[in-house]
N, C-alpha and C positions, 0 to 999 in steps of 0.2 A: 453472624451470618443473615440477610437481610433476602424478606420477600418484598416480592414489588407486584403482586399477581392478583392485590385486592381489587373491587373491579372502582371503587371510592379513589385511590389512591394514585396521584400523579407518579407519571414514569419515575421521577428524577427525583422523586421522597423517597428515604429508607427508611424501614419497618425491621424491629429487631425482632429475631425468631420468636423466642419468648415472648415478647410484646403482649397482651392480649385484647383484641378490639370487636369489639361490637361493630355485626358485619355491614350495618349500614354506615357506618365513620366514614366519613371525610377526610384527606390527608392533599394540601392543599404538595406546591411546586417545593424541593429540595428543603421539605423537613428532614424530622430525625430523628425518630421514634425510638426513642434505646429499649435498652433493656428493660425485661423486670417493672414493664407499666399495663397497670389497666385504665382503659382506655369506655367511658358506657352508654350505650344505643341512640346514635340522632349525633349523636358527637361533629364537629365540624374543626378543626385545625389547618387555619391556615400556610404560608408558606412561609420559605426562610425560622420556620420554627424548630428549638431546640426540646424532644418532652422527651421527662427523664437525666435529663442532663445530669453525668455522675457526678455524683461527689465522697469523697470519704464521711465526710458527716452525718450523710443518712445510714450509715450504720447496717448496711444492707436491706433499706426496710425498701417498698414497694412504692412507688407513685399513681393516685390511685385519682382520677375521674371522672366523676358521676356521668349521667348522662344527661343527652340536650348542652354538654357544654360548647359555649364557641370559642377561641381562642386565635387573637388574629394573628395577622403579620407578626414576626420578626422577634419573636418572644420566646421565652425563655422559664421552663420550670422546671424545676428541680428534683430530683428521686424522694425516693422520702416521702412527700405528703398525701392529703388525702381534703379530697376536697365531694363537694354531694352537692347533689341535680341543676343542671341552670350554670353555674359557670361565667361568666361574661368578661371578656380583657375590650380591651383596646391594641395598639400595635405597640410595640417593644417595651413588651409591663414585662418584672423579674420576679419569679415566684421563688423562694428558697427554698431551701428543707424543713422536714419540721412542720410544715403550716399542717393546720386542723381546722374544715371550714360548715360549714351548713348550706344551708338553700341558698341558691334563688342567690352568691355575689357577684358584686358586678366591678374592677377592675379598672383606674379610665387611663390613658396613651402614656404610655415613659413610665408607671406608679414602679414602688421596689417597694416586694415585703421580704425582709430581712428574714421568714424566717422565725420556728421555735414560739409560734405565735396561735392565737386562737384568736375564730375569728367566728361570726352567730351567725344565723340563715337572713336572711337581704339587708345582708352590708352594701351600702356608697361607697362605695371609694374613686373618687373623679379624680381630676389629670394629677400628674407627679406628683404624690403622695406617695412619705415615706412612713413606712410601719415599720419599727425599730425590731431588734430581735425582743421576748419574753411580755408581747402586747399582748394582752387582751379585750375585745373585746367583744361587746356585747350582738343582738342581735335589734335588726332595721335601724342600724346607724347609718348619719351622712358625714361621709370625711367630705373636701371641698378639696380643689385643688393645689397647688404647694404646702400644705401642710406638712410639721413635722413630727412623728413620738419621738420622743431620744429617749435612750437606755441605761446612759454610761451619765455618773454622780455628776462625773473627770475625770474628763476624758483624755490621753488612751491612758484606758483600762483592761485589767484581764482580770475576768471573776467579781467581778465587782456592777455590777446591772442591775436594774432595774426598769422591768416594764412599766410602762401605762397601762390602765384600769380606764373599759370606756366602755360604760351600765348603757342599757338598751334606753333607743329609740331618744337619743344626744343628738346633738348637731355642732360640729368644730364645723366654724367657717375658714372663709381662704385667706391662707399666711399666716397660721397661726404655725405653733411648737409649744408642745408639752411638754417638758421637763422630765427626766426619767423619776418614776415609782407616784406618779399624783392622780388620784384617784377622780377622772368624771361623770359627775351624777348619772343619774338616767331623767331625760328628762330635760336634762341642760340646754342652755345654750354657751361658746364661748363663741361670741362676734371675731370679725375677722380683724388679722393684723397682733393678737393677744400674743404674749407670750402667758404660757400659767402655770405658776411654778408651784399654786397649793393646789389640792381639794378642793372640788368645785363642789355644793353638796345637790343634793339632784331638783331640778325648776327651778335651775338658779338664769340668772345670765348673766353672767362676767367679758370683761370689755379693756382695754392698756396696754402698757407695756407698765409692770408686771402688771397682771385682768387683778382688773375689781370685782370686787359685785355691788353689778345695778340692780339689784330684786329678786320677782318673779320673774321665768321669763314668757307670761305669760303678759306683760306688761307691754312688751314685743306688738306690734300692731300690723293689719294687711294691710299694704297701700291706697286698697281701695276703703280703705274704714271701712271693712262689709266685717271690721272683729278680732280672734290675737290668733298670732301666725302659729302658734304656739300652744298646745304639744302638736305640730304641725300633722298630727293625723283626724285634724278635721279638717282640714280642710287637701290631700294634699290622695290621694289612692290610687295615681295609676302603676300601672306592674307591683303592683303586689294581688295576690290569690283574692276574691270577695266575699271567703267564706276571712277573711281575716280583719277584711273594710265589713263587716258585718259584727264582729265585736267589735272593733275599737268607737264604732257609731253604737251601739247599745251602750259602750262601755262609759261616753260621751251623752249620750241624751238625745234624745227625736233636732233636735239644732245642726249639730255636727254629721246631719247626710249631706253627701253633693250628687 
């Protein structure tokens, strides 16, 4: 049974009678919100989306989307995941079951999150990112376009998977591939087009195929010559809560303020 009498739901959208939407949630044309879905206050769902896509792998768990979400058109979000407040997606995003994410997750257009993974607070995934099952991503991580986090040591296999672990504040640049079970240390930087097949120590820059250490991440300088590019919290604050920026500035000294 579907209901259509919510004020911000387009007449062509289908909302399951058991779905729990806050009063100010908006739903665009031709979107389906399936059974056992909870969507928090102030959220916006675009057109042609499937929210709570049924799958037996969800094992009866609800889909919970926190307040202030913005899910853009043609995205599919499966049953059985929990998203913290402030979720934002691009278009044509797929997010499978078993995801548990923190605050402020941003997922770019055409990205594919394969589920059974954990993601911390304020993680930014750019377009065309693939996150394999069993991945564990910390907080304040940046993953740029066309990055692949793999999970199968000898494909194709069944039951022998190992997810990638990415620790807080790490940066993985465009078109890099991280092999199964690899740990990317906190504040480390993976250069573009790298193939990472071994663990990366914290605060380390790696590059190449296969990736090799080039020393401390802080050796990378800003293009204007004003100082180190990493840790990026010294110079990039846009989109982060003011209280976090204050903490970063205090931790790094007065020269980090911007």
